[in-house]
KOLGU-4560 file (N, C-alpha, C; in nm, 3 decimals, padded with zeros to 5 digits):
<recs>
<n_xx: -04.644 n_yy: 08.492 n_zz: -22.258 ca_xx: -04.638 ca_yy: 08.635 ca_zz: -22.242 c_xx: -04.768 c_yy: 08.700 c_zz: -22.287 mol: A seq: 1 type: UNK>
<n_xx: -04.829 n_yy: 08.644 n_zz: -22.391 ca_xx: -04.954 ca_yy: 08.700 ca_zz: -22.442 c_xx: -05.066 c_yy: 08.689 c_zz: -22.338 mol: A seq: 2 type: UNK>
<n_xx: -05.066 n_yy: 08.577 n_zz: -22.264 ca_xx: -05.169 ca_yy: 08.557 ca_zz: -22.162 c_xx: -05.154 c_yy: 08.660 c_zz: -22.050 mol: A seq: 3 type: UNK>
<n_xx: -05.031 n_yy: 08.687 n_zz: -22.010 ca_xx: -05.007 ca_yy: 08.786 ca_zz: -21.905 c_xx: -05.047 c_yy: 08.925 c_zz: -21.953 mol: A seq: 4 type: UNK>
<n_xx: -05.015 n_yy: 08.956 n_zz: -22.077 ca_xx: -05.049 ca_yy: 09.087 ca_zz: -22.132 c_xx: -05.200 c_yy: 09.108 c_zz: -22.137 mol: A seq: 5 type: UNK>
<n_xx: -05.273 n_yy: 09.003 n_zz: -22.173 ca_xx: -05.419 ca_yy: 09.010 ca_zz: -22.178 c_xx: -05.476 c_yy: 09.039 c_zz: -22.039 mol: A seq: 6 type: UNK>
<n_xx: -05.426 n_yy: 08.968 n_zz: -21.939 ca_xx: -05.473 ca_yy: 08.988 ca_zz: -21.801 c_xx: -05.436 c_yy: 09.128 c_zz: -21.753 mol: A seq: 7 type: UNK>
<n_xx: -05.314 n_yy: 09.172 n_zz: -21.784 ca_xx: -05.270 ca_yy: 09.306 ca_zz: -21.743 c_xx: -05.360 c_yy: 09.413 c_zz: -21.804 mol: A seq: 8 type: UNK>
<n_xx: -05.389 n_yy: 09.399 n_zz: -21.932 ca_xx: -05.476 ca_yy: 09.496 ca_zz: -21.999 c_xx: -05.615 c_yy: 09.498 c_zz: -21.937 mol: A seq: 9 type: UNK>
<n_xx: -05.667 n_yy: 09.381 n_zz: -21.903 ca_xx: -05.799 ca_yy: 09.372 ca_zz: -21.841 c_xx: -05.799 c_yy: 09.441 c_zz: -21.704 mol: A seq: 10 type: UNK>
<n_xx: -05.698 n_yy: 09.411 n_zz: -21.622 ca_xx: -05.692 ca_yy: 09.466 ca_zz: -21.487 c_xx: -05.658 c_yy: 09.615 c_zz: -21.484 mol: A seq: 11 type: UNK>
<n_xx: -05.597 n_yy: 09.665 n_zz: -21.589 ca_xx: -05.564 ca_yy: 09.808 ca_zz: -21.593 c_xx: -05.675 c_yy: 09.891 c_zz: -21.656 mol: A seq: 12 type: UNK>
<n_xx: -05.787 n_yy: 09.829 n_zz: -21.683 ca_xx: -05.903 ca_yy: 09.900 ca_zz: -21.737 c_xx: -05.948 c_yy: 10.005 c_zz: -21.634 mol: A seq: 13 type: UNK>
<n_xx: -05.977 n_yy: 10.127 n_zz: -21.679 ca_xx: -06.013 ca_yy: 10.235 ca_zz: -21.586 c_xx: -06.140 c_yy: 10.207 c_zz: -21.508 mol: A seq: 14 type: UNK>
<n_xx: -06.234 n_yy: 10.134 n_zz: -21.566 ca_xx: -06.357 ca_yy: 10.102 ca_zz: -21.492 c_xx: -06.326 c_yy: 10.014 c_zz: -21.371 mol: A seq: 15 type: UNK>
<n_xx: -06.239 n_yy: 09.917 n_zz: -21.389 ca_xx: -06.202 ca_yy: 09.829 ca_zz: -21.278 c_xx: -06.121 c_yy: 09.906 c_zz: -21.174 mol: A seq: 16 type: UNK>
<n_xx: -06.029 n_yy: 09.988 n_zz: -21.219 ca_xx: -05.947 ca_yy: 10.065 ca_zz: -21.126 c_xx: -06.030 c_yy: 10.164 c_zz: -21.046 mol: A seq: 17 type: UNK>
<n_xx: -06.134 n_yy: 10.220 n_zz: -21.105 ca_xx: -06.222 ca_yy: 10.313 ca_zz: -21.032 c_xx: -06.291 c_yy: 10.245 c_zz: -20.914 mol: A seq: 18 type: UNK>
<n_xx: -06.318 n_yy: 10.116 n_zz: -20.925 ca_xx: -06.382 ca_yy: 10.043 ca_zz: -20.815 c_xx: -06.290 c_yy: 10.034 c_zz: -20.694 mol: A seq: 19 type: UNK>
<n_xx: -06.161 n_yy: 10.046 n_zz: -20.715 ca_xx: -06.063 ca_yy: 10.032 ca_zz: -20.606 c_xx: -06.016 c_yy: 10.166 c_zz: -20.552 mol: A seq: 20 type: UNK>
<n_xx: -06.074 n_yy: 10.276 n_zz: -20.597 ca_xx: -06.025 ca_yy: 10.409 ca_zz: -20.557 c_xx: -06.030 c_yy: 10.433 c_zz: -20.408 mol: A seq: 21 type: UNK>
<n_xx: -06.130 n_yy: 10.382 n_zz: -20.340 ca_xx: -06.143 ca_yy: 10.405 ca_zz: -20.197 c_xx: -06.047 c_yy: 10.324 c_zz: -20.113 mol: A seq: 22 type: UNK>
<n_xx: -05.964 n_yy: 10.244 n_zz: -20.176 ca_xx: -05.867 ca_yy: 10.156 ca_zz: -20.109 c_xx: -05.937 c_yy: 10.051 c_zz: -20.023 mol: A seq: 23 type: UNK>
<n_xx: -06.061 n_yy: 10.023 n_zz: -20.054 ca_xx: -06.136 ca_yy: 09.920 ca_zz: -19.982 c_xx: -06.157 c_yy: 09.802 c_zz: -20.076 mol: A seq: 24 type: UNK>
<n_xx: -06.051 n_yy: 09.732 n_zz: -20.108 ca_xx: -06.061 ca_yy: 09.624 ca_zz: -20.205 c_xx: -06.098 c_yy: 09.492 c_zz: -20.141 mol: A seq: 25 type: UNK>
<n_xx: -06.098 n_yy: 09.485 n_zz: -20.009 ca_xx: -06.133 ca_yy: 09.361 ca_zz: -19.941 c_xx: -06.241 c_yy: 09.391 c_zz: -19.839 mol: A seq: 26 type: UNK>
<n_xx: -06.346 n_yy: 09.312 n_zz: -19.841 ca_xx: -06.452 ca_yy: 09.324 ca_zz: -19.742 c_xx: -06.405 c_yy: 09.250 c_zz: -19.618 mol: A seq: 27 type: UNK>
<n_xx: -06.370 n_yy: 09.324 n_zz: -19.512 ca_xx: -06.314 ca_yy: 09.261 ca_zz: -19.392 c_xx: -06.411 c_yy: 09.166 c_zz: -19.326 mol: A seq: 28 type: UNK>
<n_xx: -06.539 n_yy: 09.185 n_zz: -19.350 ca_xx: -06.638 ca_yy: 09.095 ca_zz: -19.293 c_xx: -06.627 c_yy: 08.955 c_zz: -19.353 mol: A seq: 29 type: UNK>
<n_xx: -06.569 n_yy: 08.944 n_zz: -19.472 ca_xx: -06.559 ca_yy: 08.816 ca_zz: -19.540 c_xx: -06.418 c_yy: 08.759 c_zz: -19.534 mol: A seq: 30 type: UNK>
<n_xx: -06.335 n_yy: 08.810 n_zz: -19.450 ca_xx: -06.196 ca_yy: 08.768 ca_zz: -19.443 c_xx: -06.174 c_yy: 08.674 c_zz: -19.325 mol: A seq: 31 type: UNK>
<n_xx: -06.127 n_yy: 08.553 n_zz: -19.356 ca_xx: -06.098 ca_yy: 08.456 ca_zz: -19.250 c_xx: -05.991 c_yy: 08.511 c_zz: -19.156 mol: A seq: 32 type: UNK>
<n_xx: -05.893 n_yy: 08.579 n_zz: -19.213 ca_xx: -05.787 ca_yy: 08.638 ca_zz: -19.133 c_xx: -05.844 c_yy: 08.738 c_zz: -19.033 mol: A seq: 33 type: UNK>
<n_xx: -05.939 n_yy: 08.818 n_zz: -19.077 ca_xx: -06.002 ca_yy: 08.917 ca_zz: -18.989 c_xx: -06.076 c_yy: 08.849 c_zz: -18.874 mol: A seq: 34 type: UNK>
<n_xx: -06.146 n_yy: 08.740 n_zz: -18.904 ca_xx: -06.219 ca_yy: 08.667 ca_zz: -18.799 c_xx: -06.121 c_yy: 08.611 c_zz: -18.697 mol: A seq: 35 type: UNK>
<n_xx: -06.010 n_yy: 08.556 n_zz: -18.745 ca_xx: -05.909 ca_yy: 08.500 ca_zz: -18.655 c_xx: -05.858 c_yy: 08.607 c_zz: -18.558 mol: A seq: 36 type: UNK>
<n_xx: -05.825 n_yy: 08.727 n_zz: -18.611 ca_xx: -05.767 ca_yy: 08.831 ca_zz: -18.526 c_xx: -05.870 c_yy: 08.895 c_zz: -18.435 mol: A seq: 37 type: UNK>
<n_xx: -06.000 n_yy: 08.879 n_zz: -18.464 ca_xx: -06.102 ca_yy: 08.923 ca_zz: -18.370 c_xx: -06.102 c_yy: 08.833 c_zz: -18.247 mol: A seq: 38 type: UNK>
<n_xx: -06.079 n_yy: 08.705 n_zz: -18.269 ca_xx: -06.081 ca_yy: 08.608 ca_zz: -18.160 c_xx: -05.949 c_yy: 08.609 c_zz: -18.083 mol: A seq: 39 type: UNK>
<n_xx: -05.839 n_yy: 08.609 n_zz: -18.155 ca_xx: -05.706 ca_yy: 08.598 ca_zz: -18.095 c_xx: -05.630 c_yy: 08.727 c_zz: -18.124 mol: A seq: 40 type: UNK>
<n_xx: -05.648 n_yy: 08.826 n_zz: -18.039 ca_xx: -05.588 ca_yy: 08.957 ca_zz: -18.065 c_xx: -05.436 c_yy: 08.951 c_zz: -18.055 mol: A seq: 41 type: UNK>
<n_xx: -05.372 n_yy: 09.038 n_zz: -18.127 ca_xx: -05.226 ca_yy: 09.044 ca_zz: -18.127 c_xx: -05.173 c_yy: 09.097 c_zz: -17.994 mol: A seq: 42 type: UNK>
<n_xx: -05.254 n_yy: 09.173 n_zz: -17.925 ca_xx: -05.212 ca_yy: 09.236 ca_zz: -17.799 c_xx: -05.201 c_yy: 09.134 c_zz: -17.686 mol: A seq: 43 type: UNK>
<n_xx: -05.289 n_yy: 09.033 n_zz: -17.688 ca_xx: -05.296 ca_yy: 08.940 ca_zz: -17.576 c_xx: -05.175 c_yy: 08.849 c_zz: -17.564 mol: A seq: 44 type: UNK>
<n_xx: -05.097 n_yy: 08.832 n_zz: -17.670 ca_xx: -04.979 ca_yy: 08.747 ca_zz: -17.663 c_xx: -05.012 c_yy: 08.603 c_zz: -17.637 mol: A seq: 45 type: UNK>
<n_xx: -05.107 n_yy: 08.549 n_zz: -17.710 ca_xx: -05.153 ca_yy: 08.412 ca_zz: -17.690 c_xx: -05.045 c_yy: 08.312 c_zz: -17.729 mol: A seq: 46 type: UNK>
<n_xx: -05.051 n_yy: 08.198 n_zz: -17.663 ca_xx: -04.959 ca_yy: 08.090 ca_zz: -17.695 c_xx: -05.009 c_yy: 08.006 c_zz: -17.812 mol: A seq: 47 type: UNK>
<n_xx: -04.936 n_yy: 07.899 n_zz: -17.838 ca_xx: -04.968 ca_yy: 07.813 ca_zz: -17.952 c_xx: -05.106 c_yy: 07.749 c_zz: -17.938 mol: A seq: 48 type: UNK>
<n_xx: -05.138 n_yy: 07.699 n_zz: -17.821 ca_xx: -05.266 ca_yy: 07.629 ca_zz: -17.799 c_xx: -05.384 c_yy: 07.724 c_zz: -17.819 mol: A seq: 49 type: UNK>
<n_xx: -05.376 n_yy: 07.844 n_zz: -17.766 ca_xx: -05.483 ca_yy: 07.943 ca_zz: -17.781 c_xx: -05.497 c_yy: 07.981 c_zz: -17.928 mol: A seq: 50 type: UNK>
<n_xx: -05.384 n_yy: 07.999 n_zz: -17.996 ca_xx: -05.388 ca_yy: 08.034 ca_zz: -18.138 c_xx: -05.452 c_yy: 07.922 c_zz: -18.220 mol: A seq: 51 type: UNK>
<n_xx: -05.423 n_yy: 07.799 n_zz: -18.182 ca_xx: -05.481 ca_yy: 07.684 ca_zz: -18.251 c_xx: -05.633 c_yy: 07.679 c_zz: -18.232 mol: A seq: 52 type: UNK>
<n_xx: -05.678 n_yy: 07.700 n_zz: -18.110 ca_xx: -05.822 ca_yy: 07.702 ca_zz: -18.082 c_xx: -05.888 c_yy: 07.818 c_zz: -18.156 mol: A seq: 53 type: UNK>
<n_xx: -05.823 n_yy: 07.933 n_zz: -18.158 ca_xx: -05.877 ca_yy: 08.049 ca_zz: -18.230 c_xx: -05.886 c_yy: 08.020 c_zz: -18.379 mol: A seq: 54 type: UNK>
<n_xx: -05.790 n_yy: 07.947 n_zz: -18.433 ca_xx: -05.794 ca_yy: 07.911 ca_zz: -18.575 c_xx: -05.914 c_yy: 07.821 c_zz: -18.604 mol: A seq: 55 type: UNK>
<n_xx: -05.938 n_yy: 07.722 n_zz: -18.517 ca_xx: -06.053 ca_yy: 07.633 ca_zz: -18.535 c_xx: -06.184 c_yy: 07.710 c_zz: -18.524 mol: A seq: 56 type: UNK>
<n_xx: -06.193 n_yy: 07.795 n_zz: -18.421 ca_xx: -06.315 ca_yy: 07.872 ca_zz: -18.399 c_xx: -06.341 c_yy: 07.969 c_zz: -18.514 mol: A seq: 57 type: UNK>
<n_xx: -06.236 n_yy: 08.035 n_zz: -18.563 ca_xx: -06.255 ca_yy: 08.129 ca_zz: -18.674 c_xx: -06.295 c_yy: 08.057 c_zz: -18.801 mol: A seq: 58 type: UNK>
<n_xx: -06.243 n_yy: 07.936 n_zz: -18.822 ca_xx: -06.282 ca_yy: 07.857 ca_zz: -18.938 c_xx: -06.430 c_yy: 07.821 c_zz: -18.931 mol: A seq: 59 type: UNK>
<n_xx: -06.475 n_yy: 07.778 n_zz: -18.815 ca_xx: -06.617 ca_yy: 07.744 ca_zz: -18.796 c_xx: -06.703 c_yy: 07.868 c_zz: -18.816 mol: A seq: 60 type: UNK>
<n_xx: -06.662 n_yy: 07.979 n_zz: -18.755 ca_xx: -06.741 ca_yy: 08.102 ca_zz: -18.764 c_xx: -06.742 c_yy: 08.157 c_zz: -18.906 mol: A seq: 61 type: UNK>
<n_xx: -06.630 n_yy: 08.148 n_zz: -18.976 ca_xx: -06.621 ca_yy: 08.199 ca_zz: -19.113 c_xx: -06.707 c_yy: 08.117 c_zz: -19.208 mol: A seq: 62 type: UNK>
<n_xx: -06.702 n_yy: 07.985 n_zz: -19.194 ca_xx: -06.775 ca_yy: 07.898 ca_zz: -19.287 c_xx: -06.920 c_yy: 07.875 c_zz: -19.248 mol: A seq: 63 type: UNK>
<n_xx: -06.950 n_yy: 07.875 n_zz: -19.119 ca_xx: -07.086 ca_yy: 07.844 ca_zz: -19.076 c_xx: -07.154 c_yy: 07.953 c_zz: -18.997 mol: A seq: 64 type: UNK>
<n_xx: -07.087 n_yy: 08.066 n_zz: -18.979 ca_xx: -07.144 ca_yy: 08.173 ca_zz: -18.899 c_xx: -07.150 c_yy: 08.132 c_zz: -18.753 mol: A seq: 65 type: UNK>
<n_xx: -07.225 n_yy: 08.207 n_zz: -18.677 ca_xx: -07.238 ca_yy: 08.175 ca_zz: -18.534 c_xx: -07.316 c_yy: 08.045 c_zz: -18.514 mol: A seq: 66 type: UNK>
<n_xx: -07.403 n_yy: 08.013 n_zz: -18.608 ca_xx: -07.478 ca_yy: 07.887 ca_zz: -18.596 c_xx: -07.385 c_yy: 07.766 c_zz: -18.612 mol: A seq: 67 type: UNK>
<n_xx: -07.270 n_yy: 07.784 n_zz: -18.675 ca_xx: -07.172 ca_yy: 07.676 ca_zz: -18.687 c_xx: -07.126 c_yy: 07.626 c_zz: -18.552 mol: A seq: 68 type: UNK>
<n_xx: -07.113 n_yy: 07.719 n_zz: -18.458 ca_xx: -07.074 ca_yy: 07.681 ca_zz: -18.321 c_xx: -07.181 c_yy: 07.592 c_zz: -18.258 mol: A seq: 69 type: UNK>
<n_xx: -07.307 n_yy: 07.624 n_zz: -18.284 ca_xx: -07.415 ca_yy: 07.542 ca_zz: -18.228 c_xx: -07.416 c_yy: 07.403 c_zz: -18.290 mol: A seq: 70 type: UNK>
<n_xx: -07.378 n_yy: 07.392 n_zz: -18.416 ca_xx: -07.370 ca_yy: 07.260 ca_zz: -18.478 c_xx: -07.264 c_yy: 07.174 c_zz: -18.410 mol: A seq: 71 type: UNK>
<n_xx: -07.155 n_yy: 07.234 n_zz: -18.370 ca_xx: -07.052 ca_yy: 07.160 ca_zz: -18.296 c_xx: -07.107 c_yy: 07.117 c_zz: -18.161 mol: A seq: 72 type: UNK>
<n_xx: -07.181 n_yy: 07.205 n_zz: -18.096 ca_xx: -07.240 ca_yy: 07.170 ca_zz: -17.967 c_xx: -07.338 c_yy: 07.054 c_zz: -17.982 mol: A seq: 73 type: UNK>
<n_xx: -07.413 n_yy: 07.051 n_zz: -18.091 ca_xx: -07.505 ca_yy: 06.939 ca_zz: -18.117 c_xx: -07.428 c_yy: 06.809 c_zz: -18.131 mol: A seq: 74 type: UNK>
<n_xx: -07.316 n_yy: 06.814 n_zz: -18.205 ca_xx: -07.233 ca_yy: 06.695 ca_zz: -18.223 c_xx: -07.177 c_yy: 06.644 c_zz: -18.090 mol: A seq: 75 type: UNK>
<n_xx: -07.152 n_yy: 06.736 n_zz: -17.998 ca_xx: -07.101 ca_yy: 06.699 ca_zz: -17.866 c_xx: -07.213 c_yy: 06.660 c_zz: -17.771 mol: A seq: 76 type: UNK>
<n_xx: -07.336 n_yy: 06.656 n_zz: -17.823 ca_xx: -07.455 ca_yy: 06.618 ca_zz: -17.746 c_xx: -07.480 c_yy: 06.713 c_zz: -17.628 mol: A seq: 77 type: UNK>
<n_xx: -07.451 n_yy: 06.842 n_zz: -17.650 ca_xx: -07.478 ca_yy: 06.943 ca_zz: -17.548 c_xx: -07.617 c_yy: 07.001 c_zz: -17.570 mol: A seq: 78 type: UNK>
<n_xx: -07.680 n_yy: 07.041 n_zz: -17.462 ca_xx: -07.814 ca_yy: 07.099 ca_zz: -17.469 c_xx: -07.804 c_yy: 07.244 c_zz: -17.518 mol: A seq: 79 type: UNK>
<n_xx: -07.883 n_yy: 07.277 n_zz: -17.620 ca_xx: -07.884 ca_yy: 07.412 ca_zz: -17.676 c_xx: -08.023 c_yy: 07.471 c_zz: -17.656 mol: A seq: 80 type: UNK>
<n_xx: -08.028 n_yy: 07.584 n_zz: -17.589 ca_xx: -08.157 ca_yy: 07.647 ca_zz: -17.561 c_xx: -08.207 c_yy: 07.723 c_zz: -17.683 mol: A seq: 81 type: UNK>
<n_xx: -08.336 n_yy: 07.753 n_zz: -17.682 ca_xx: -08.395 ca_yy: 07.833 ca_zz: -17.789 c_xx: -08.336 c_yy: 07.974 c_zz: -17.791 mol: A seq: 82 type: UNK>
<n_xx: -08.304 n_yy: 08.026 n_zz: -17.672 ca_xx: -08.242 ca_yy: 08.158 ca_zz: -17.665 c_xx: -08.107 c_yy: 08.160 c_zz: -17.737 mol: A seq: 83 type: UNK>
<n_xx: -08.030 n_yy: 08.055 n_zz: -17.719 ca_xx: -07.900 ca_yy: 08.047 ca_zz: -17.788 c_xx: -07.920 c_yy: 08.042 c_zz: -17.938 mol: A seq: 84 type: UNK>
<n_xx: -08.017 n_yy: 07.962 n_zz: -17.983 ca_xx: -08.045 ca_yy: 07.952 ca_zz: -18.127 c_xx: -08.086 c_yy: 08.088 c_zz: -18.182 mol: A seq: 85 type: UNK>
<n_xx: -08.177 n_yy: 08.156 n_zz: -18.112 ca_xx: -08.226 ca_yy: 08.286 ca_zz: -18.158 c_xx: -08.116 c_yy: 08.392 c_zz: -18.160 mol: A seq: 86 type: UNK>
<n_xx: -08.037 n_yy: 08.397 n_zz: -18.053 ca_xx: -07.933 ca_yy: 08.501 ca_zz: -18.047 c_xx: -07.825 c_yy: 08.478 c_zz: -18.152 mol: A seq: 87 type: UNK>
<n_xx: -07.787 n_yy: 08.353 n_zz: -18.176 ca_xx: -07.687 ca_yy: 08.324 ca_zz: -18.278 c_xx: -07.742 c_yy: 08.353 c_zz: -18.417 mol: A seq: 88 type: UNK>
<n_xx: -07.869 n_yy: 08.322 n_zz: -18.438 ca_xx: -07.931 ca_yy: 08.350 ca_zz: -18.568 c_xx: -07.937 c_yy: 08.500 c_zz: -18.593 mol: A seq: 89 type: UNK>
<n_xx: -07.976 n_yy: 08.577 n_zz: -18.492 ca_xx: -07.981 ca_yy: 08.723 ca_zz: -18.505 c_xx: -07.843 c_yy: 08.781 c_zz: -18.531 mol: A seq: 90 type: UNK>
<n_xx: -07.742 n_yy: 08.729 n_zz: -18.463 ca_xx: -07.605 ca_yy: 08.778 ca_zz: -18.482 c_xx: -07.559 c_yy: 08.752 c_zz: -18.626 mol: A seq: 91 type: UNK>
<n_xx: -07.593 n_yy: 08.634 n_zz: -18.679 ca_xx: -07.558 ca_yy: 08.604 ca_zz: -18.818 c_xx: -07.629 c_yy: 08.696 c_zz: -18.915 mol: A seq: 92 type: UNK>
<n_xx: -07.756 n_yy: 08.723 n_zz: -18.891 ca_xx: -07.832 ca_yy: 08.810 ca_zz: -18.981 c_xx: -07.775 c_yy: 08.953 c_zz: -18.978 mol: A seq: 93 type: UNK>
<n_xx: -07.739 n_yy: 09.001 n_zz: -18.858 ca_xx: -07.678 ca_yy: 09.134 ca_zz: -18.846 c_xx: -07.545 c_yy: 09.139 c_zz: -18.921 mol: A seq: 94 type: UNK>
<n_xx: -07.466 n_yy: 09.034 n_zz: -18.906 ca_xx: -07.335 ca_yy: 09.028 ca_zz: -18.971 c_xx: -07.349 c_yy: 09.031 c_zz: -19.123 mol: A seq: 95 type: UNK>
<n_xx: -07.446 n_yy: 08.957 n_zz: -19.175 ca_xx: -07.467 ca_yy: 08.953 ca_zz: -19.320 c_xx: -07.515 c_yy: 09.088 c_zz: -19.371 mol: A seq: 96 type: UNK>
<n_xx: -07.611 n_yy: 09.149 n_zz: -19.301 ca_xx: -07.662 ca_yy: 09.280 ca_zz: -19.342 c_xx: -07.552 c_yy: 09.385 c_zz: -19.338 mol: A seq: 97 type: UNK>
<n_xx: -07.473 n_yy: 09.383 n_zz: -19.232 ca_xx: -07.365 ca_yy: 09.480 ca_zz: -19.218 c_xx: -07.261 c_yy: 09.461 c_zz: -19.329 mol: A seq: 98 type: UNK>
<n_xx: -07.230 n_yy: 09.337 n_zz: -19.361 ca_xx: -07.135 ca_yy: 09.309 ca_zz: -19.469 c_xx: -07.186 c_yy: 09.356 c_zz: -19.603 mol: A seq: 99 type: UNK>
<n_xx: -07.314 n_yy: 09.334 n_zz: -19.629 ca_xx: -07.374 ca_yy: 09.381 ca_zz: -19.755 c_xx: -07.371 c_yy: 09.533 c_zz: -19.763 mol: A seq: 100 type: UNK>
<n_xx: -07.404 n_yy: 09.598 n_zz: -19.652 ca_xx: -07.405 ca_yy: 09.744 ca_zz: -19.647 c_xx: -07.264 c_yy: 09.800 c_zz: -19.672 mol: A seq: 101 type: UNK>
<n_xx: -07.165 n_yy: 09.742 n_zz: -19.607 ca_xx: -07.028 ca_yy: 09.788 ca_zz: -19.625 c_xx: -06.978 c_yy: 09.764 c_zz: -19.767 mol: A seq: 102 type: UNK>
<n_xx: -07.016 n_yy: 09.651 n_zz: -19.824 ca_xx: -06.974 ca_yy: 09.621 ca_zz: -19.960 c_xx: -07.031 c_yy: 09.722 c_zz: -20.058 mol: A seq: 103 type: UNK>
<n_xx: -07.155 n_yy: 09.762 n_zz: -20.037 ca_xx: -07.217 ca_yy: 09.862 ca_zz: -20.125 c_xx: -07.151 c_yy: 09.998 c_zz: -20.109 mol: A seq: 104 type: UNK>
<n_xx: -07.113 n_yy: 10.033 n_zz: -19.986 ca_xx: -07.050 ca_yy: 10.162 ca_zz: -19.961 c_xx: -06.910 c_yy: 10.170 c_zz: -20.021 mol: A seq: 105 type: UNK>
<n_xx: -06.842 n_yy: 10.057 n_zz: -20.025 ca_xx: -06.701 ca_yy: 10.056 ca_zz: -20.066 c_xx: -06.680 c_yy: 10.029 c_zz: -20.214 mol: A seq: 106 type: UNK>
<n_xx: -06.786 n_yy: 10.015 n_zz: -20.289 ca_xx: -06.770 ca_yy: 09.993 ca_zz: -20.433 c_xx: -06.835 c_yy: 10.107 c_zz: -20.509 mol: A seq: 107 type: UNK>
<n_xx: -06.781 n_yy: 10.133 n_zz: -20.623 ca_xx: -06.836 ca_yy: 10.236 ca_zz: -20.711 c_xx: -06.891 c_yy: 10.164 c_zz: -20.833 mol: A seq: 108 type: UNK>
<n_xx: -07.020 n_yy: 10.175 n_zz: -20.853 ca_xx: -07.080 ca_yy: 10.107 ca_zz: -20.968 c_xx: -07.161 c_yy: 10.203 c_zz: -21.049 mol: A seq: 109 type: UNK>
</recs>
């Protein structure tokens, strides 16, 4: 009980609670669930196979960014152009910058 009380007191600190005032406690750019639903929308009514592929793709994209997809293509011995490398790299850089910007906007420090 003492351990729970210590954690409760820490989490109920006003400084920590002020950081959550905007109700933006999760950076959606860093959420695997968010990536999955970008690929496999709820509206499309996808079946099991599509959902499974979307889960694999979102895992690769979440852990390795867009360049993760190119790594899979390399393993499959597919030809990857310089344009593909550049566009995927730029997309990853934009995603990281946008995530950093949103994280700064949604926190109070």
